[in-house]
C-alpha positions in Angstrom: 45.1 27.4 40.0 42.5 27.2 42.7 39.2 25.8 41.8 36.2 27.8 42.9 33.9 26.0 45.4 30.2 26.1 44.8 27.1 24.1 45.4 27.0 20.8 43.6 24.2 21.1 41.1 23.1 17.5 41.6 22.9 18.0 45.3 20.9 21.1 44.8 18.5 19.3 42.4 18.0 16.5 45.0 17.4 19.0 47.8 15.0 21.0 45.7 13.1 17.9 44.7 13.0 16.8 48.4 11.6 20.1 49.6 9.0 20.4 46.8 7.8 16.9 47.2 7.7 17.3 51.0 5.7 20.5 50.6 3.3 19.0 48.2 2.6 15.9 50.3 2.3 18.0 53.5 -0.1 20.4 51.7 -2.1 17.4 50.6 -2.3 16.2 54.2 -3.4 19.6 55.5 -6.2 19.7 52.9 -7.2 16.1 53.4 -7.3 16.4 57.2 -9.8 19.2 56.8 -12.2 17.3 54.6 -15.2 16.2 56.6 -15.1 12.5 55.4 -11.4 12.2 56.3 -12.1 13.8 59.6 -14.9 11.4 60.4 -13.0 8.3 59.2 -9.4 9.1 60.2 -9.0 12.0 62.5 -11.9 11.3 64.9 -11.0 7.6 65.3 -7.3 8.5 65.8 -8.2 11.1 68.5 -10.4 8.5 70.2 -7.6 6.0 70.0 -5.1 8.5 71.6 -7.6 9.3 74.4 -8.4 5.7 75.2 -4.7 4.8 75.1 -3.9 7.6 77.5 -6.6 6.4 79.8 -5.4 2.8 79.6 -1.8 3.8 80.4 -3.0 6.0 83.3 -5.0 3.0 84.7 -2.0 0.7 84.4 -0.2 3.1 86.7 -3.0 3.3 89.2 -5.3 6.1 88.1 -8.9 5.4 87.9 -9.7 7.1 84.6 -12.3 6.7 81.9 -13.2 8.2 78.5 -16.5 9.7 77.4 -16.3 10.9 73.8 -12.8 12.5 73.8 -12.9 13.6 77.5 -10.2 11.9 79.6 -11.6 12.0 83.1 -11.0 11.0 86.7 -13.2 11.7 89.6 -11.4 15.0 90.2 -10.5 16.3 86.7 -11.1 16.0 83.0 -9.6 17.3 79.7 -10.9 17.2 76.2 -8.4 15.7 73.7 -9.2 17.7 70.5 -7.9 17.4 67.0 -4.8 19.6 67.5 -3.8 17.5 70.5 -3.8 14.1 68.9 -0.4 14.3 67.2 -1.8 13.9 63.7 -0.2 17.0 62.3 3.2 16.1 63.6 2.6 12.6 62.1 1.7 14.2 58.8 5.0 16.1 58.9 6.9 12.9 59.5 5.1 10.9 56.9 5.6 13.7 54.3 9.3 13.8 55.0 9.7 10.0 54.8 7.7 9.8 51.6 9.6 12.6 50.0 13.1 11.3 50.9 14.8 9.3 48.2 14.8 5.8 49.7 13.4 2.4 49.0 9.8 1.5 49.9 11.0 -1.0 52.4 13.0 1.7 54.2 10.0 4.1 54.0 7.7 1.4 55.5 10.1 0.8 58.4 10.5 4.6 59.0 6.7 5.1 58.9 6.1 2.2 61.3 8.8 3.2 63.9 8.3 7.0 63.4 4.5 7.0 63.8 5.0 4.8 67.0 7.6 7.3 68.3 5.3 10.3 67.8 2.3 8.4 69.2 4.4 7.4 72.3 5.5 11.0 73.0 2.0 12.3 72.4 0.7 9.9 75.1 3.3 11.4 77.5 2.1 14.8 76.4 -1.6 14.1 77.0 -1.1 12.4 80.3 1.4 15.1 81.6 -1.0 17.8 80.5 -3.9 16.0 82.3 -2.0 16.0 85.6 -0.6 19.5 85.1 -4.1 20.8 84.5 -5.3 19.0 87.6 -2.6 20.1 89.9 -1.3 23.4 88.3 -4.2 24.8 86.3 -2.6 28.3 86.1 0.2 27.0 83.8 -1.8 24.5 81.8 -2.4 26.7 78.8 1.2 27.9 78.6 2.6 24.3 78.9 0.1 23.1 76.3 0.7 25.8 73.7 4.2 27.0 74.3 6.0 23.9 75.5 4.3 20.7 74.3 3.2 21.9 70.8 6.7 22.8 69.7 8.1 19.7 71.3 5.9 17.4 69.3 6.7 19.2 66.0 10.5 19.2 66.8 10.2 15.5 67.8 8.7 14.7 64.4 11.6 16.5 62.7 14.1 14.8 65.0 12.6 11.3 64.2 12.7 12.0 60.5 16.3 13.2 60.8 17.3 10.2 62.8 15.7 7.9 60.2 17.2 9.7 57.2 20.7 9.4 58.7 20.3 5.6 59.1 19.6 4.9 55.5 21.5 5.4 52.3 19.5 7.7 50.0 18.7 6.2 46.6 19.3 8.2 43.5 
């Protein structure tokens, strides 16, 4: 007699727990990131760090750029790196996924360290490419910023989480 195939209830419980914990942590991040004290002590310094890092990288490759507040400038162009462009929401997605996943704290720490660095690195490429795109092709800046780079950063966070989760053995 053939056995009926169905969803393993233990797998379903693990997935349900993963999604609920992920959602709760992410919701906590979204709320926290909109609290003024968190913005002042976490988001604003992070945005400044992103902007200064982009300027440093541009200068290493020959640009003469500087930062005033969160404006990344050269003598011919400037962009304002704002909260939504600092990669912090993509980072929150990654952190939520790593913390929700059933793994050891050592594996989580390694995933957080490497994952945040991966998002930060791609976000630097994003900021710098948008700077030069805005300088040389201002007509397509908005579309590239909103419709190309924003989804790429979010998908990158999910890809980094997926890559990390496939490299570790989930704990029970």
